[in-house]
C-alpha positions as CSV (number, residue, x, y, z in Angstrom):
1,M,123.2,85.8,85.4
2,S,123.9,86.0,81.7
3,V,123.8,82.9,79.6
4,F,125.1,84.8,76.6
5,Q,128.9,85.2,76.6
6,R,131.6,85.6,74.0
7,H,134.2,82.9,73.7
8,A,137.2,82.4,71.4
9,G,136.4,80.1,68.4
10,Q,138.0,78.9,65.2
11,H,137.4,82.3,63.6
12,G,137.7,84.6,66.6
13,E,135.4,85.5,69.4
14,V,131.8,84.4,68.8
15,L,128.6,84.7,70.8
16,N,127.6,81.6,72.8
17,V,124.3,80.6,74.3
18,E,125.3,78.7,77.5
19,S,128.1,76.5,76.1
20,V,127.0,76.4,72.5
21,A,128.4,78.7,69.8
22,V,125.7,80.4,67.8
23,P,127.4,79.8,64.5
24,D,127.2,76.1,65.2
25,I,123.4,76.4,65.6
26,V,123.2,78.3,62.3
27,R,125.2,75.8,60.4
28,A,122.8,73.1,61.5
29,V,119.5,75.0,61.3
30,G,119.9,78.1,59.2
31,T,118.5,81.6,59.7
32,P,116.4,83.2,60.9
33,V,116.2,81.2,64.1
34,Y,115.0,81.7,67.6
35,V,117.5,80.4,70.2
36,Y,116.5,79.9,73.9
37,S,118.4,79.1,77.0
38,K,117.0,76.5,79.3
39,R,119.3,77.6,82.1
40,H,117.9,81.1,82.0
41,F,114.3,79.9,82.2
42,E,115.2,77.8,85.3
43,H,117.1,80.6,86.9
44,Q,114.2,83.1,86.5
45,Y,111.7,80.6,87.7
46,A,113.8,79.9,90.9
47,A,114.0,83.7,91.5
48,V,110.2,84.1,91.5
49,S,109.7,80.9,93.5
50,N,112.1,82.1,96.2
51,A,110.5,85.6,96.2
52,I,107.0,84.4,96.9
53,A,107.9,81.6,99.3
54,G,105.9,81.9,102.5
55,C,103.6,84.6,101.0
56,G,100.5,82.5,101.7
57,T,99.2,79.1,102.9
58,D,100.4,77.8,99.5
59,T,102.1,79.5,96.6
60,R,102.0,78.7,92.9
61,I,103.7,80.1,89.7
62,C,101.4,79.9,86.7
63,Y,103.5,80.5,83.6
64,A,101.7,82.9,81.2
65,V,101.6,80.7,78.1
66,K,101.0,83.7,75.7
67,A,104.6,84.9,76.3
68,N,106.2,81.8,74.6
69,S,104.0,78.9,73.9
70,N,106.4,76.4,72.3
71,L,105.7,72.9,73.7
72,S,109.3,72.3,74.8
73,V,109.3,75.6,76.7
74,L,106.0,74.7,78.4
75,R,107.5,71.3,79.3
76,V,110.5,73.0,81.0
77,F,108.1,74.9,83.3
78,A,105.9,71.9,83.8
79,D,108.9,69.9,85.0
80,L,109.8,72.7,87.4
81,G,106.3,72.4,88.9
82,A,104.6,75.3,87.3
83,G,100.9,75.7,86.7
84,F,99.8,77.6,83.6
85,D,97.8,80.8,82.9
86,I,95.9,80.5,79.6
87,V,93.7,82.8,77.6
88,S,92.4,80.4,74.9
89,G,91.3,76.9,74.2
90,G,94.3,76.6,71.9
91,E,96.7,77.4,74.8
92,L,94.9,74.8,77.0
93,A,95.5,72.3,74.2
94,R,99.2,73.2,74.1
95,V,99.5,72.8,77.9
96,M,97.9,69.3,77.6
97,A,100.2,68.4,74.7
98,A,103.2,69.5,76.7
99,G,102.3,67.3,79.7
100,G,100.8,70.0,81.9
101,D,98.4,69.3,84.6
102,P,94.9,70.8,84.0
103,A,94.3,70.9,87.7
104,R,97.1,73.6,87.8
105,V,95.6,75.8,85.0
106,V,94.0,79.2,85.4
107,F,91.8,80.4,82.5
108,S,91.9,84.2,82.0
109,G,90.7,86.3,79.1
110,V,87.7,88.4,78.2
111,G,86.2,86.4,75.4
112,K,86.0,82.7,76.4
113,T,83.7,80.9,74.0
114,T,81.2,78.2,74.9
115,E,83.5,75.6,73.3
116,E,86.4,76.8,75.3
117,L,84.5,76.8,78.6
118,D,83.2,73.2,77.9
119,L,86.7,71.9,77.2
120,A,88.1,73.5,80.3
121,L,85.2,72.2,82.5
122,K,85.6,68.6,81.1
123,L,89.4,68.7,81.7
124,G,88.9,69.9,85.2
125,I,91.0,73.1,85.3
126,D,91.7,74.7,88.6
127,C,90.0,78.1,88.2
128,F,88.2,80.4,85.7
129,N,89.1,84.1,86.1
130,V,85.8,85.6,85.2
131,E,85.8,89.0,83.6
132,S,82.2,90.0,83.0
133,V,78.6,89.5,84.1
134,A,77.8,87.7,80.8
135,E,80.7,85.4,81.2
136,L,79.6,84.3,84.7
137,D,76.1,83.6,83.4
138,R,77.5,81.5,80.5
139,L,79.9,79.6,82.7
140,A,77.1,78.9,85.2
141,T,74.9,77.5,82.5
142,R,77.6,75.3,81.0
143,A,78.9,74.1,84.4
144,E,75.3,73.1,85.4
145,L,74.6,71.4,82.1
146,L,77.8,69.3,82.2
147,S,77.5,68.7,86.0
148,R,81.1,70.0,86.4
149,P,81.2,72.6,89.2
150,A,83.5,75.5,88.3
151,R,85.9,77.2,90.7
152,I,85.9,80.9,89.9
153,A,87.8,84.0,90.8
154,I,86.5,87.4,89.6
155,R,89.1,89.5,87.9
156,V,88.9,92.9,89.5
157,N,89.9,96.0,87.6
158,P,91.4,98.1,90.5
159,D,91.9,101.2,88.4
160,V,95.6,101.4,89.2
161,D,98.0,103.0,86.7
162,A,100.8,100.5,86.0
163,A,102.9,103.3,84.3
164,T,103.6,101.2,81.3
165,H,102.9,101.3,77.5
166,P,99.1,101.9,76.9
167,Y,98.9,98.8,74.7
168,I,99.9,96.6,77.7
169,S,98.2,98.4,80.5
170,T,95.2,96.3,81.7
171,G,94.3,97.7,85.1
172,L,92.7,101.1,84.4
173,K,88.9,101.6,84.2
174,E,89.1,102.3,80.5
175,N,90.7,99.0,79.8
176,K,88.6,96.0,78.6
177,F,89.8,93.6,81.3
178,G,88.1,92.7,84.5
179,V,85.2,94.4,86.4
180,P,85.0,97.3,88.9
181,A,84.9,96.4,92.6
182,A,81.2,97.1,93.0
183,T,80.4,94.8,90.1
184,A,82.7,92.1,91.5
185,I,80.7,92.1,94.8
186,D,77.5,91.5,92.9
187,L,79.1,88.7,90.9
188,Y,80.3,87.0,94.0
189,R,76.8,87.1,95.5
190,K,75.4,85.6,92.4
191,A,78.2,82.9,92.3
192,A,77.7,82.0,96.0
193,S,74.0,81.3,95.3
194,H,74.5,79.1,92.3
195,P,74.9,75.4,92.8
196,A,77.4,74.9,89.9
197,L,79.8,77.8,90.9
198,V,82.4,77.8,93.6
199,P,83.7,81.3,94.5
200,A,87.2,80.4,95.5
201,G,89.4,83.4,94.8
202,I,90.0,86.9,93.5
203,A,92.3,88.0,90.7
204,C,93.8,91.0,89.1
205,H,96.5,91.8,86.5
206,I,97.3,95.5,86.0
207,G,99.7,95.3,83.0
208,S,103.0,94.2,81.6
209,Q,106.5,95.5,81.8
210,I,105.9,97.1,85.2
211,S,109.2,98.6,86.6
212,R,108.5,98.8,90.4
213,P,106.3,97.0,92.9
214,D,104.3,100.1,94.1
215,P,101.3,99.9,91.7
216,M,101.1,96.1,92.3
217,I,101.0,96.6,96.0
218,E,98.3,99.3,95.6
219,A,96.2,96.8,93.6
220,L,96.8,94.1,96.2
221,N,95.5,96.3,99.0
222,K,92.4,97.0,97.0
223,L,91.8,93.3,96.5
224,L,92.3,92.6,100.3
225,D,89.6,95.3,101.1
226,L,87.2,93.3,98.8
227,V,88.2,90.0,100.5
228,D,87.3,91.5,103.8
229,A,84.0,93.0,102.6
230,L,83.0,89.7,101.1
231,A,83.9,87.9,104.3
232,D,81.6,90.2,106.2
233,E,78.8,88.9,103.9
234,G,79.8,85.3,104.6
235,I,81.6,84.7,101.3
236,E,85.0,83.4,102.3
237,L,87.6,83.5,99.6
238,T,90.7,81.2,100.0
239,H,92.8,82.2,97.0
240,L,94.5,85.3,95.7
241,D,95.8,85.6,92.1
242,L,98.0,88.7,91.6
243,G,98.8,88.1,87.9
244,G,102.2,89.0,86.5
245,G,103.7,91.9,84.6
246,Y,107.2,92.1,86.2
247,G,109.4,94.2,84.0
248,V,112.6,93.1,82.3
249,R,115.6,95.0,81.0
250,Y,115.6,95.5,77.3
251,R,117.8,98.5,77.3
252,E,118.5,100.6,80.3
253,E,115.4,99.8,82.4
254,A,115.9,98.8,86.0
255,E,115.2,95.1,86.4
256,F,112.0,94.5,88.4
257,D,113.1,93.8,92.0
258,I,111.2,90.5,92.5
259,G,112.7,90.0,96.0
260,A,111.4,93.4,97.3
261,Y,108.0,92.6,95.7
262,G,107.8,89.3,97.4
263,A,108.7,90.8,100.8
264,R,106.0,93.4,100.5
265,V,103.4,90.8,99.4
266,R,104.5,88.6,102.4
267,A,104.0,91.5,104.8
268,A,100.5,92.4,103.3
269,L,99.3,88.8,103.7
270,Q,100.7,88.2,107.1
271,G,98.2,86.4,109.3
272,R,95.7,85.8,106.4
273,Q,94.6,82.3,105.4
274,L,95.0,82.8,101.6
275,S,96.9,80.8,99.1
276,L,98.7,82.9,96.4
277,S,99.4,82.5,92.7
278,V,101.3,84.7,90.3
279,E,101.4,84.6,86.5
280,P,104.8,85.7,85.1
281,G,105.5,85.2,81.4
282,R,107.9,87.8,80.0
283,F,110.0,87.8,83.3
284,L,110.7,84.1,82.9
285,V,111.6,84.0,79.2
286,A,112.3,87.3,77.6
287,N,116.0,87.6,78.2
288,G,116.6,83.9,77.6
289,G,116.1,84.2,73.9
290,L,117.8,85.5,70.8
291,L,116.6,85.9,67.2
292,V,119.6,85.2,65.0
293,T,119.5,86.6,61.5
294,R,121.8,86.9,58.5
295,V,122.7,90.1,56.7
296,E,121.6,90.0,53.1
297,Y,122.5,93.5,51.8
298,L,123.9,96.8,53.0
299,K,122.5,100.1,51.7
300,P,125.0,102.7,52.8
301,A,124.2,106.4,52.8
302,A,126.0,106.9,49.5
303,E,123.2,104.9,47.9
304,T,120.2,106.3,49.8
305,A,121.2,110.0,50.2
306,G,120.1,109.6,53.9
307,R,119.7,106.7,56.3
308,Q,121.8,103.6,56.1
309,F,120.1,100.2,56.1
310,V,121.2,96.7,57.0
311,V,118.8,94.4,55.2
312,V,118.5,91.0,57.1
313,D,116.6,87.8,56.5
314,A,114.4,88.3,59.6
315,A,111.5,90.7,59.4
316,M,108.5,92.2,61.3
317,N,106.5,89.0,60.7
318,D,109.2,87.2,62.8
319,L,109.4,89.8,65.5
320,I,106.7,92.5,65.5
321,R,107.4,94.2,68.8
322,P,109.6,97.0,67.3
323,A,107.0,97.8,64.6
324,L,104.0,97.4,67.0
325,Y,105.2,99.0,70.2
326,R,108.4,100.8,69.0
327,A,110.0,98.3,71.3
328,W,113.8,98.4,71.7
329,H,115.8,95.2,71.2
330,G,119.6,95.0,71.4
331,V,121.4,94.0,68.2
332,E,124.9,92.7,68.1
333,G,127.2,90.9,65.8
334,V,127.5,87.2,66.4
335,G,131.2,86.9,65.4
336,V,134.0,88.9,63.8
337,P,132.7,91.2,61.1
338,G,133.4,89.9,57.6
339,D,135.6,91.3,54.8
340,G,134.6,94.8,53.7
341,A,132.7,95.5,56.9
342,I,131.5,99.1,57.2
343,D,131.2,100.9,60.6
344,G,128.3,103.3,61.0
345,I,124.9,104.1,62.3
346,W,122.4,101.7,60.7
347,D,118.7,100.8,60.6
348,V,118.3,97.0,60.7
349,V,115.4,96.2,58.4
350,G,113.8,93.1,56.9
351,P,112.5,92.2,53.4
352,V,108.7,92.6,54.2
353,C,107.0,95.1,51.9
354,E,106.2,97.7,54.6
355,S,108.0,100.8,55.7
356,G,107.4,99.8,59.3
357,D,109.4,96.6,58.8
358,F,112.3,97.2,61.1
359,L,114.0,95.4,63.9
360,A,116.1,98.3,65.2
361,R,116.8,102.0,64.3
362,E,120.0,104.0,64.4
363,R,122.4,101.3,65.8
364,R,126.2,101.5,65.8
365,L,127.3,98.4,63.9
366,T,130.4,97.3,62.1
367,V,128.9,94.9,59.6
368,A,129.3,93.2,56.2
369,A,126.9,91.2,54.0
370,G,126.8,87.6,55.2
371,D,127.4,88.4,58.9
372,L,125.2,87.0,61.6
373,L,123.4,89.4,63.9
374,A,121.7,88.5,67.2
375,V,118.5,90.4,68.2
376,T,118.5,90.1,72.0
377,S,115.7,89.8,74.6
378,A,113.6,87.9,72.1
379,G,112.4,85.1,74.2
380,A,109.0,86.6,74.9
381,Y,106.3,87.8,72.4
382,G,108.6,87.0,69.5
383,M,107.6,83.7,67.9
384,A,104.3,83.9,69.8
385,Q,103.3,87.0,67.9
386,S,104.9,86.0,64.6
387,S,102.9,85.7,61.3
388,N,103.2,84.5,57.7
389,Y,102.7,87.9,56.2
390,N,104.2,88.1,52.6
391,T,103.9,84.3,52.7
392,R,107.1,84.1,54.8
393,P,107.7,80.8,56.6
394,R,108.2,81.3,60.3
395,P,111.7,80.6,61.8
396,A,112.9,77.5,63.5
397,E,113.2,77.4,67.3
398,V,116.1,75.9,69.2
399,L,116.5,75.1,72.9
400,V,120.1,75.1,74.4
401,D,120.8,73.0,77.4
402,G,124.4,73.3,78.6
403,D,126.6,72.1,75.7
404,T,123.8,70.7,73.6
405,F,121.0,72.0,71.6
406,R,117.9,70.6,69.8
407,V,115.4,71.9,67.3
408,I,112.1,72.4,69.2
409,R,110.2,73.7,66.1
410,R,111.3,73.0,62.6
411,R,111.4,75.9,60.1
412,E,108.1,76.2,58.1
413,T,108.0,75.7,54.4
414,P,105.9,77.5,51.8
415,E,103.9,74.3,51.5
416,D,103.0,74.4,55.2
417,L,101.4,77.8,54.7
418,Y,98.9,76.9,52.0
419,R,98.4,73.2,53.0
420,H,94.8,73.9,54.3
421,E,93.8,76.2,51.4
422,L,91.5,75.2,48.6
423,A,92.1,76.3,45.1
424,A,90.3,75.5,41.9
425,A,92.2,73.4,39.3
426,P,93.7,75.4,36.5
427,G,91.0,76.0,33.9
428,G,88.3,74.5,36.2
429,P,85.3,76.1,37.9
430,R,86.0,78.7,40.6
């Protein structure tokens, strides 16, 4: 299902998000701007829900907040019945502000602070995914002190190669996440003997942008071996957390077959009394978002004696994935090219003072100054990873719902960026 289609408008064919023309959004909000489709989010959520139905005694989708943490996006998933996978106290605060239920929150991450643990305990979150011996000890101390028993799952590092980019691989023994199986067994023994800890589940997450189910099923089987070994010791786990990481198509990748994955999980869990949760983020939102930007200048080859550059008003601070991962995002014109458009092979670059500031390399475009370009597949890890480098205010965000749209984050101003800074008065003491 594509929510991005071209339709005839007053000035020729223009790109639409659902039933809203992108130029109409730009006239109201300006550029750069992130534009999201509610319909896409709902469609992807339904696909995952259908795939895992019947996989356990109960199933739950916990949206990975880190992918796109806008409050309105979180609210969409809360209204669909989602739980939430968080990795910080800030993300927990966002979930609460969006109307999420803390009893449907899973807290992952390797560096949970005492303050974060206390907040999560007081709010009564569902489960802590524990990632080290030291974390279990700290959690036990805080849970006992606050008289708030903590449900836990140990995040196991199954040493499975997800065959993805090394920066987003999390399931190999050299990665910082989780603990080996032998350590996990020791942690479960310790948790089972502690009055403030409830060993309820077992968890893993082997990486992001995984293209096929095989490594995930390999990890699942290793977890089930541990479940059985623990049961032999009298430690009965009731919950299985398989993380997320389902790959999406940015360019020519095969879309992750969520239906086939669900069928294989269902077969592996047949006859077991385990509930199941999964934690997709990118899969739900990536291809439901655009970053819309305006062309400021063209630098054709005649000026540069080499490469050709389209200079736009969005930059690496708005979308860092191309600079950080060499990630590929599609780029297309929003409408009919303007007067004096030049056809050629262009690098699409921003105004940030870094040679690594690019959104795309070597793209065939017919483009003129003033044209609008849409950077596709920008719904995940776009705004969430943005910054204010070069004192650049971050973009607005817009959510489209059918034939209407609304601003769900206003564009920042320079004053927003230094509002909390302290400066000496001119001529005064420093």
